BALOBA-1460 file (C-alpha; in Angstrom, 3 decimals):
// residues 301
<rec num="1" residu="m" x="-159.090" y="-38.421" z="-1.013"/>
<rec num="2" residu="f" x="-162.005" y="-40.842" z="-1.426"/>
<rec num="3" residu="a" x="-163.508" y="-40.224" z="1.519"/>
<rec num="4" residu="q" x="-163.905" y="-36.055" z="0.876"/>
<rec num="5" residu="w" x="-165.167" y="-37.285" z="-2.364"/>
<rec num="6" residu="f" x="-167.770" y="-39.521" z="-0.735"/>
<rec num="7" residu="a" x="-168.801" y="-36.755" z="1.616"/>
<rec num="8" residu="n" x="-170.699" y="-35.001" z="-0.773"/>
<rec num="9" residu="p" x="-174.346" y="-35.075" z="-0.709"/>
<rec num="10" residu="l" x="-174.561" y="-34.759" z="-4.806"/>
<rec num="11" residu="t" x="-172.181" y="-37.599" z="-4.761"/>
<rec num="12" residu="r" x="-173.875" y="-39.747" z="-2.567"/>
<rec num="13" residu="l" x="-177.233" y="-39.154" z="-4.266"/>
<rec num="14" residu="f" x="-176.141" y="-39.999" z="-7.756"/>
<rec num="15" residu="v" x="-174.272" y="-43.294" z="-6.783"/>
<rec num="16" residu="g" x="-177.250" y="-44.520" z="-4.818"/>
<rec num="17" residu="a" x="-179.432" y="-44.138" z="-7.642"/>
<rec num="18" residu="v" x="-176.735" y="-45.952" z="-10.293"/>
<rec num="19" residu="i" x="-176.807" y="-48.788" z="-7.613"/>
<rec num="20" residu="i" x="-180.702" y="-49.044" z="-7.242"/>
<rec num="21" residu="s" x="-181.077" y="-49.271" z="-10.878"/>
<rec num="22" residu="f" x="-179.290" y="-52.621" z="-10.972"/>
<rec num="23" residu="s" x="-182.374" y="-53.691" z="-8.803"/>
<rec num="24" residu="p" x="-184.205" y="-55.436" z="-12.008"/>
<rec num="25" residu="v" x="-180.765" y="-57.063" z="-13.197"/>
<rec num="26" residu="w" x="-180.444" y="-59.140" z="-10.480"/>
<rec num="27" residu="v" x="-183.989" y="-60.403" z="-10.552"/>
<rec num="28" residu="e" x="-183.496" y="-61.236" z="-14.255"/>
<rec num="29" residu="l" x="-180.328" y="-63.275" z="-13.551"/>
<rec num="30" residu="v" x="-181.429" y="-65.575" z="-10.807"/>
<rec num="31" residu="d" x="-183.513" y="-68.642" z="-11.445"/>
<rec num="32" residu="i" x="-185.537" y="-67.727" z="-8.274"/>
<rec num="33" residu="p" x="-189.475" y="-67.587" z="-8.524"/>
<rec num="34" residu="p" x="-190.350" y="-63.952" z="-8.411"/>
<rec num="35" residu="t" x="-191.862" y="-64.248" z="-5.229"/>
<rec num="36" residu="s" x="-189.149" y="-65.389" z="-3.305"/>
<rec num="37" residu="s" x="-186.590" y="-63.229" z="-4.955"/>
<rec num="38" residu="g" x="-189.051" y="-60.473" z="-3.737"/>
<rec num="39" residu="f" x="-188.581" y="-62.128" z="-0.114"/>
<rec num="40" residu="y" x="-184.930" y="-62.202" z="-0.438"/>
<rec num="41" residu="r" x="-184.520" y="-58.405" z="-1.025"/>
<rec num="42" residu="v" x="-186.257" y="-57.237" z="1.853"/>
<rec num="43" residu="a" x="-185.588" y="-59.839" z="4.185"/>
<rec num="44" residu="i" x="-181.779" y="-59.517" z="3.803"/>
<rec num="45" residu="g" x="-182.324" y="-55.786" z="3.589"/>
<rec num="46" residu="g" x="-184.179" y="-55.512" z="6.521"/>
<rec num="47" residu="v" x="-182.137" y="-57.341" z="8.541"/>
<rec num="48" residu="v" x="-178.837" y="-55.622" z="7.139"/>
<rec num="49" residu="l" x="-180.541" y="-51.973" z="8.120"/>
<rec num="50" residu="t" x="-181.528" y="-53.410" z="11.451"/>
<rec num="51" residu="i" x="-178.084" y="-54.496" z="12.263"/>
<rec num="52" residu="y" x="-176.727" y="-51.318" z="11.070"/>
<rec num="53" residu="l" x="-179.081" y="-49.991" z="14.004"/>
<rec num="54" residu="y" x="-178.093" y="-51.572" z="16.572"/>
<rec num="55" residu="a" x="-174.550" y="-51.476" z="15.800"/>
<rec num="56" residu="t" x="-174.621" y="-47.570" z="15.813"/>
<rec num="57" residu="g" x="-176.426" y="-47.655" z="19.260"/>
<rec num="58" residu="q" x="-179.813" y="-46.722" z="17.958"/>
<rec num="59" residu="r" x="-183.115" y="-48.298" z="18.447"/>
<rec num="60" residu="f" x="-186.549" y="-48.440" z="16.548"/>
<rec num="61" residu="g" x="-188.517" y="-46.256" z="19.614"/>
<rec num="62" residu="l" x="-191.568" y="-45.388" z="17.443"/>
<rec num="63" residu="s" x="-195.291" y="-44.374" z="18.269"/>
<rec num="64" residu="k" x="-198.067" y="-47.410" z="18.489"/>
<rec num="65" residu="r" x="-199.458" y="-45.338" z="15.531"/>
<rec num="66" residu="v" x="-196.355" y="-45.177" z="13.581"/>
<rec num="67" residu="y" x="-196.173" y="-49.040" z="13.617"/>
<rec num="68" residu="g" x="-199.873" y="-49.562" z="12.620"/>
<rec num="69" residu="i" x="-198.976" y="-47.325" z="9.626"/>
<rec num="70" residu="l" x="-196.085" y="-49.600" z="9.162"/>
<rec num="71" residu="v" x="-198.291" y="-52.559" z="8.401"/>
<rec num="72" residu="l" x="-199.879" y="-50.862" z="5.724"/>
<rec num="73" residu="t" x="-196.335" y="-49.802" z="3.978"/>
<rec num="74" residu="a" x="-195.531" y="-53.370" z="4.414"/>
<rec num="75" residu="i" x="-198.532" y="-54.618" z="3.019"/>
<rec num="76" residu="a" x="-198.207" y="-51.906" z="0.052"/>
<rec num="77" residu="f" x="-194.492" y="-52.475" z="-0.461"/>
<rec num="78" residu="a" x="-194.899" y="-56.227" z="-0.756"/>
<rec num="79" residu="a" x="-197.594" y="-55.698" z="-3.358"/>
<rec num="80" residu="d" x="-195.138" y="-53.740" z="-5.151"/>
<rec num="81" residu="l" x="-192.661" y="-56.545" z="-5.195"/>
<rec num="82" residu="w" x="-194.825" y="-59.099" z="-6.166"/>
<rec num="83" residu="f" x="-196.131" y="-56.854" z="-9.461"/>
<rec num="84" residu="w" x="-192.625" y="-55.860" z="-10.297"/>
<rec num="85" residu="h" x="-190.908" y="-59.448" z="-10.614"/>
<rec num="86" residu="r" x="-193.724" y="-60.749" z="-12.734"/>
<rec num="87" residu="s" x="-193.304" y="-57.532" z="-14.974"/>
<rec num="88" residu="i" x="-190.011" y="-57.956" z="-15.387"/>
<rec num="89" residu="n" x="-190.254" y="-61.874" z="-16.292"/>
<rec num="90" residu="y" x="-192.380" y="-60.710" z="-19.094"/>
<rec num="91" residu="v" x="-191.449" y="-57.001" z="-20.439"/>
<rec num="92" residu="g" x="-187.555" y="-57.019" z="-19.436"/>
<rec num="93" residu="p" x="-185.729" y="-54.834" z="-16.457"/>
<rec num="94" residu="g" x="-185.870" y="-51.728" z="-18.423"/>
<rec num="95" residu="m" x="-189.430" y="-51.761" z="-19.639"/>
<rec num="96" residu="a" x="-190.697" y="-52.837" z="-16.135"/>
<rec num="97" residu="t" x="-188.598" y="-50.332" z="-14.206"/>
<rec num="98" residu="l" x="-189.942" y="-47.791" z="-16.535"/>
<rec num="99" residu="l" x="-193.222" y="-48.467" z="-15.792"/>
<rec num="100" residu="v" x="-193.239" y="-48.226" z="-12.014"/>
<rec num="101" residu="n" x="-191.666" y="-44.481" z="-12.631"/>
<rec num="102" residu="f" x="-195.426" y="-44.111" z="-13.607"/>
<rec num="103" residu="q" x="-196.164" y="-43.567" z="-9.848"/>
<rec num="104" residu="v" x="-195.630" y="-39.992" z="-10.613"/>
<rec num="105" residu="f" x="-198.970" y="-39.591" z="-12.300"/>
<rec num="106" residu="f" x="-200.665" y="-41.912" z="-9.471"/>
<rec num="107" residu="m" x="-199.097" y="-39.701" z="-6.962"/>
<rec num="108" residu="m" x="-200.003" y="-36.436" z="-8.650"/>
<rec num="109" residu="l" x="-203.719" y="-38.076" z="-8.816"/>
<rec num="110" residu="a" x="-203.723" y="-38.882" z="-4.917"/>
<rec num="111" residu="g" x="-202.371" y="-35.362" z="-4.551"/>
<rec num="112" residu="a" x="-205.594" y="-33.588" z="-6.025"/>
<rec num="113" residu="l" x="-207.915" y="-36.028" z="-4.465"/>
<rec num="114" residu="w" x="-206.519" y="-36.340" z="-0.542"/>
<rec num="115" residu="l" x="-203.819" y="-33.872" z="-0.033"/>
<rec num="116" residu="n" x="-205.190" y="-30.792" z="-1.726"/>
<rec num="117" residu="q" x="-202.295" y="-30.301" z="-4.093"/>
<rec num="118" residu="r" x="-203.205" y="-28.932" z="-7.667"/>
<rec num="119" residu="p" x="-201.391" y="-30.013" z="-10.395"/>
<rec num="120" residu="t" x="-199.423" y="-27.919" z="-12.038"/>
<rec num="121" residu="a" x="-199.917" y="-27.020" z="-16.078"/>
<rec num="122" residu="r" x="-196.472" y="-29.084" z="-16.365"/>
<rec num="123" residu="q" x="-197.648" y="-31.917" z="-14.752"/>
<rec num="124" residu="l" x="-200.753" y="-31.868" z="-16.443"/>
<rec num="125" residu="f" x="-198.942" y="-31.740" z="-20.237"/>
<rec num="126" residu="a" x="-196.655" y="-34.707" z="-18.748"/>
<rec num="127" residu="v" x="-199.836" y="-37.156" z="-18.666"/>
<rec num="128" residu="p" x="-200.406" y="-37.381" z="-22.607"/>
<rec num="129" residu="m" x="-196.694" y="-36.908" z="-23.032"/>
<rec num="130" residu="a" x="-196.098" y="-39.857" z="-21.028"/>
<rec num="131" residu="l" x="-198.799" y="-42.008" z="-22.328"/>
<rec num="132" residu="i" x="-197.527" y="-40.974" z="-26.095"/>
<rec num="133" residu="g" x="-193.881" y="-42.359" z="-25.066"/>
<rec num="134" residu="l" x="-195.322" y="-45.502" z="-23.379"/>
<rec num="135" residu="g" x="-197.257" y="-46.098" z="-26.944"/>
<rec num="136" residu="m" x="-194.362" y="-45.515" z="-28.813"/>
<rec num="137" residu="i" x="-192.439" y="-48.093" z="-27.126"/>
<rec num="138" residu="v" x="-195.272" y="-50.830" z="-26.775"/>
<rec num="139" residu="g" x="-196.866" y="-49.991" z="-30.196"/>
<rec num="140" residu="f" x="-200.478" y="-48.220" z="-30.535"/>
<rec num="141" residu="d" x="-201.690" y="-51.272" z="-31.749"/>
<rec num="142" residu="w" x="-202.568" y="-53.332" z="-28.556"/>
<rec num="143" residu="a" x="-204.355" y="-56.225" z="-29.859"/>
<rec num="144" residu="s" x="-201.380" y="-57.326" z="-31.553"/>
<rec num="145" residu="l" x="-199.077" y="-57.710" z="-28.750"/>
<rec num="146" residu="s" x="-198.587" y="-61.269" z="-27.205"/>
<rec num="147" residu="s" x="-200.676" y="-61.862" z="-24.022"/>
<rec num="148" residu="d" x="-197.591" y="-62.053" z="-22.027"/>
<rec num="149" residu="y" x="-196.378" y="-58.869" z="-22.765"/>
<rec num="150" residu="r" x="-199.434" y="-57.020" z="-22.066"/>
<rec num="151" residu="l" x="-200.021" y="-58.896" z="-19.057"/>
<rec num="152" residu="g" x="-196.475" y="-57.591" z="-18.174"/>
<rec num="153" residu="v" x="-197.636" y="-53.850" z="-19.117"/>
<rec num="154" residu="l" x="-200.409" y="-54.229" z="-16.451"/>
<rec num="155" residu="l" x="-198.355" y="-55.538" z="-13.898"/>
<rec num="156" residu="g" x="-195.563" y="-53.247" z="-14.550"/>
<rec num="157" residu="l" x="-198.842" y="-50.345" z="-13.872"/>
<rec num="158" residu="a" x="-200.234" y="-52.410" z="-11.001"/>
<rec num="159" residu="t" x="-196.734" y="-52.229" z="-9.370"/>
<rec num="160" residu="a" x="-196.896" y="-48.064" z="-9.919"/>
<rec num="161" residu="v" x="-200.264" y="-47.952" z="-8.130"/>
<rec num="162" residu="a" x="-198.675" y="-50.122" z="-4.963"/>
<rec num="163" residu="y" x="-195.888" y="-48.033" z="-5.277"/>
<rec num="164" residu="t" x="-197.514" y="-45.060" z="-4.905"/>
<rec num="165" residu="c" x="-199.450" y="-46.342" z="-2.166"/>
<rec num="166" residu="y" x="-196.283" y="-47.344" z="-0.107"/>
<rec num="167" residu="l" x="-195.074" y="-43.794" z="-0.705"/>
<rec num="168" residu="l" x="-198.058" y="-42.466" z="0.839"/>
<rec num="169" residu="s" x="-198.243" y="-44.664" z="4.006"/>
<rec num="170" residu="m" x="-194.910" y="-44.283" z="4.452"/>
<rec num="171" residu="r" x="-195.079" y="-40.465" z="4.246"/>
<rec num="172" residu="a" x="-197.722" y="-40.746" z="6.852"/>
<rec num="173" residu="a" x="-195.490" y="-42.692" z="9.167"/>
<rec num="174" residu="r" x="-192.584" y="-40.099" z="8.715"/>
<rec num="175" residu="m" x="-194.686" y="-36.770" z="9.346"/>
<rec num="176" residu="q" x="-193.720" y="-36.277" z="12.972"/>
<rec num="177" residu="a" x="-190.570" y="-38.099" z="12.967"/>
<rec num="178" residu="k" x="-187.967" y="-36.561" z="14.955"/>
<rec num="179" residu="h" x="-184.924" y="-38.359" z="13.262"/>
<rec num="180" residu="a" x="-183.599" y="-37.568" z="9.642"/>
<rec num="181" residu="l" x="-183.326" y="-40.606" z="7.948"/>
<rec num="182" residu="p" x="-186.025" y="-43.139" z="7.473"/>
<rec num="183" residu="i" x="-183.706" y="-46.363" z="8.560"/>
<rec num="184" residu="r" x="-185.736" y="-47.510" z="11.224"/>
<rec num="185" residu="e" x="-188.941" y="-47.353" z="9.225"/>
<rec num="186" residu="v" x="-187.679" y="-49.029" z="5.895"/>
<rec num="187" residu="a" x="-186.109" y="-51.567" z="8.167"/>
<rec num="188" residu="l" x="-189.441" y="-52.512" z="10.159"/>
<rec num="189" residu="m" x="-191.145" y="-51.936" z="6.668"/>
<rec num="190" residu="s" x="-188.689" y="-54.570" z="4.996"/>
<rec num="191" residu="l" x="-188.838" y="-57.011" z="7.577"/>
<rec num="192" residu="g" x="-192.609" y="-56.934" z="7.456"/>
<rec num="193" residu="a" x="-192.690" y="-57.417" z="4.003"/>
<rec num="194" residu="a" x="-190.490" y="-60.274" z="4.136"/>
<rec num="195" residu="i" x="-193.084" y="-62.025" z="6.050"/>
<rec num="196" residu="l" x="-195.864" y="-61.045" z="3.738"/>
<rec num="197" residu="l" x="-193.992" y="-62.252" z="0.540"/>
<rec num="198" residu="a" x="-193.010" y="-65.594" z="2.454"/>
<rec num="199" residu="g" x="-196.739" y="-66.398" z="3.274"/>
<rec num="200" residu="a" x="-197.249" y="-65.421" z="-0.517"/>
<rec num="201" residu="a" x="-194.624" y="-67.793" z="-1.754"/>
<rec num="202" residu="a" x="-195.892" y="-70.894" z="0.779"/>
<rec num="203" residu="v" x="-199.554" y="-70.070" z="-0.747"/>
<rec num="204" residu="e" x="-198.349" y="-70.182" z="-4.106"/>
<rec num="205" residu="g" x="-196.031" y="-73.512" z="-3.489"/>
<rec num="206" residu="e" x="-193.118" y="-71.483" z="-4.119"/>
<rec num="207" residu="s" x="-189.888" y="-72.963" z="-2.518"/>
<rec num="208" residu="l" x="-187.334" y="-70.577" z="-0.894"/>
<rec num="209" residu="v" x="-184.712" y="-72.356" z="-1.179"/>
<rec num="210" residu="i" x="-181.974" y="-70.918" z="-3.457"/>
<rec num="211" residu="p" x="-180.786" y="-73.599" z="-5.986"/>
<rec num="212" residu="t" x="-177.392" y="-72.250" z="-6.613"/>
<rec num="213" residu="g" x="-174.410" y="-70.260" z="-5.269"/>
<rec num="214" residu="i" x="-174.399" y="-68.044" z="-7.914"/>
<rec num="215" residu="d" x="-177.859" y="-67.066" z="-7.094"/>
<rec num="216" residu="s" x="-177.156" y="-67.002" z="-3.787"/>
<rec num="217" residu="f" x="-174.491" y="-64.205" z="-4.767"/>
<rec num="218" residu="w" x="-177.093" y="-62.208" z="-6.839"/>
<rec num="219" residu="m" x="-179.587" y="-61.933" z="-3.871"/>
<rec num="220" residu="l" x="-177.145" y="-60.863" z="-1.797"/>
<rec num="221" residu="n" x="-176.367" y="-57.988" z="-4.010"/>
<rec num="222" residu="y" x="-179.704" y="-57.623" z="-4.540"/>
<rec num="223" residu="g" x="-180.626" y="-57.249" z="-0.960"/>
<rec num="224" residu="i" x="-177.492" y="-55.706" z="0.428"/>
<rec num="225" residu="v" x="-176.023" y="-53.355" z="-2.336"/>
<rec num="226" residu="s" x="-179.525" y="-52.336" z="-3.945"/>
<rec num="227" residu="h" x="-181.839" y="-52.368" z="-1.584"/>
<rec num="228" residu="g" x="-179.747" y="-51.650" z="1.605"/>
<rec num="229" residu="l" x="-176.693" y="-49.319" z="0.656"/>
<rec num="230" residu="g" x="-178.540" y="-47.839" z="-2.628"/>
<rec num="231" residu="l" x="-181.226" y="-46.771" z="-0.063"/>
<rec num="232" residu="m" x="-178.773" y="-45.250" z="2.546"/>
<rec num="233" residu="l" x="-176.959" y="-43.144" z="0.187"/>
<rec num="234" residu="v" x="-179.659" y="-41.731" z="-0.879"/>
<rec num="235" residu="a" x="-181.429" y="-41.322" z="1.997"/>
<rec num="236" residu="s" x="-178.475" y="-39.989" z="3.706"/>
<rec num="237" residu="s" x="-178.425" y="-36.880" z="1.118"/>
<rec num="238" residu="l" x="-182.099" y="-35.975" z="0.235"/>
<rec num="239" residu="q" x="-182.273" y="-33.291" z="2.965"/>
<rec num="240" residu="k" x="-178.913" y="-31.452" z="1.855"/>
<rec num="241" residu="v" x="-179.813" y="-31.705" z="-2.070"/>
<rec num="242" residu="a" x="-182.384" y="-29.429" z="-3.933"/>
<rec num="243" residu="p" x="-185.645" y="-30.935" z="-4.902"/>
<rec num="244" residu="t" x="-184.696" y="-30.334" z="-8.963"/>
<rec num="245" residu="q" x="-181.041" y="-32.186" z="-8.243"/>
<rec num="246" residu="v" x="-183.650" y="-35.310" z="-6.328"/>
<rec num="247" residu="g" x="-185.700" y="-35.458" z="-9.271"/>
<rec num="248" residu="i" x="-182.668" y="-35.972" z="-12.015"/>
<rec num="249" residu="a" x="-180.822" y="-38.506" z="-10.401"/>
<rec num="250" residu="l" x="-183.779" y="-40.504" z="-9.459"/>
<rec num="251" residu="l" x="-184.559" y="-40.717" z="-13.097"/>
<rec num="252" residu="l" x="-181.270" y="-42.390" z="-13.415"/>
<rec num="253" residu="q" x="-183.142" y="-45.433" z="-12.023"/>
<rec num="254" residu="p" x="-185.431" y="-46.158" z="-15.137"/>
<rec num="255" residu="a" x="-183.182" y="-44.734" z="-17.735"/>
<rec num="256" residu="l" x="-180.000" y="-47.101" z="-16.515"/>
<rec num="257" residu="s" x="-182.180" y="-50.078" z="-16.060"/>
<rec num="258" residu="v" x="-183.316" y="-49.453" z="-19.608"/>
<rec num="259" residu="v" x="-179.314" y="-49.255" z="-20.649"/>
<rec num="260" residu="w" x="-178.509" y="-52.389" z="-18.456"/>
<rec num="261" residu="d" x="-181.435" y="-54.404" z="-20.438"/>
<rec num="262" residu="v" x="-179.845" y="-53.623" z="-23.566"/>
<rec num="263" residu="v" x="-176.327" y="-54.193" z="-22.213"/>
<rec num="264" residu="f" x="-176.877" y="-57.475" z="-20.001"/>
<rec num="265" residu="f" x="-179.845" y="-59.189" z="-21.899"/>
<rec num="266" residu="g" x="-179.384" y="-57.883" z="-25.694"/>
<rec num="267" residu="r" x="-182.779" y="-56.380" z="-26.171"/>
<rec num="268" residu="t" x="-182.755" y="-54.281" z="-29.009"/>
<rec num="269" residu="l" x="-184.396" y="-50.965" z="-29.307"/>
<rec num="270" residu="t" x="-185.739" y="-49.203" z="-32.545"/>
<rec num="271" residu="p" x="-185.340" y="-45.900" z="-32.895"/>
<rec num="272" residu="i" x="-188.969" y="-45.183" z="-32.177"/>
<rec num="273" residu="e" x="-188.721" y="-47.131" z="-29.007"/>
<rec num="274" residu="i" x="-185.857" y="-45.002" z="-27.872"/>
<rec num="275" residu="a" x="-187.613" y="-42.038" z="-28.484"/>
<rec num="276" residu="g" x="-190.523" y="-43.238" z="-26.743"/>
<rec num="277" residu="a" x="-188.283" y="-43.882" z="-23.498"/>
<rec num="278" residu="v" x="-186.915" y="-40.635" z="-23.723"/>
<rec num="279" residu="l" x="-190.181" y="-38.701" z="-24.169"/>
<rec num="280" residu="a" x="-191.704" y="-41.258" z="-21.215"/>
<rec num="281" residu="l" x="-188.462" y="-40.093" z="-19.021"/>
<rec num="282" residu="l" x="-189.008" y="-36.417" z="-19.547"/>
<rec num="283" residu="a" x="-192.964" y="-36.871" z="-19.002"/>
<rec num="284" residu="i" x="-191.788" y="-38.825" z="-15.887"/>
<rec num="285" residu="y" x="-189.360" y="-35.884" z="-14.831"/>
<rec num="286" residu="f" x="-191.898" y="-33.139" z="-15.491"/>
<rec num="287" residu="g" x="-194.642" y="-34.409" z="-13.573"/>
<rec num="288" residu="g" x="-192.287" y="-35.482" z="-10.664"/>
<rec num="289" residu="r" x="-190.357" y="-32.100" z="-10.873"/>
<rec num="290" residu="s" x="-192.960" y="-30.129" z="-8.671"/>
<rec num="291" residu="s" x="-193.892" y="-32.888" z="-5.909"/>
<rec num="292" residu="t" x="-190.249" y="-34.305" z="-5.316"/>
<rec num="293" residu="r" x="-190.232" y="-32.764" z="-1.610"/>
<rec num="294" residu="s" x="-193.403" y="-34.216" z="-0.668"/>
<rec num="295" residu="v" x="-192.006" y="-37.845" z="-1.402"/>
<rec num="296" residu="q" x="-188.261" y="-37.558" z="-1.151"/>
<rec num="297" residu="q" x="-187.894" y="-38.826" z="2.517"/>
<rec num="298" residu="s" x="-189.572" y="-41.679" z="1.702"/>
<rec num="299" residu="s" x="-188.223" y="-42.619" z="-1.623"/>
<rec num="300" residu="t" x="-186.389" y="-46.128" z="-1.717"/>
<rec num="301" residu="g" x="-185.984" y="-46.712" z="-5.416"/>
């Protein structure tokens, strides 16, 4: 019965989105510097995906061109995690994850500038809608916010830019792929990003030593469950689920991250902040609905 239920691609998609929504929770729970926690996510996830490939008799077998593109993809994803983990520390898991999903609008801009994809009227309407929603959450008086909170917001938006670069480069790597799932590309990207983050941690003087057993447990959950299992479930369903359903399912990530922020970390939301979050989420959905198909094969959460 369970196997039949889990064989449904729509079920796998929604379960995967829920699992990935816990990513910022693991970051908030550990007493590990931000670069180091990013390193463990991609290192553990990359190793697990590589083991899975070889255990199932598969190999990487990619072209030199794709390997070159994956270098850029690893750089973009490492930057994504570097910005995002710091944003989480300043503004909390929910807000940081909501800001990441503003990548929808940077993708729209990139599509218009480089991919000859003209935005729809709905997408153009979604931009001011998202900005109003963001303003309702953080407040329209920017100067009244603390310097740390303002930095966290800017880091969250920088994460969205880095994630856009990741999506575009992964899209390029997948253009002529002969295999349905991006497991090979994500595994190599993860390992490459791990090397970059390890180097960044060394430059910053951050230790990669995990101080406690409970921190190790959270990092294993982050790398294996959210980065590995969540990615696999989402990726395994994308080609069998309608783009609109994909957009709704992936919208669970920022929505649930806000919920987890309230449930696990006691964040209180005013009615205006709740309304702003709902408005921003609707804008992200409308902004990404028409372009879901172009990026869905490379989505990682």
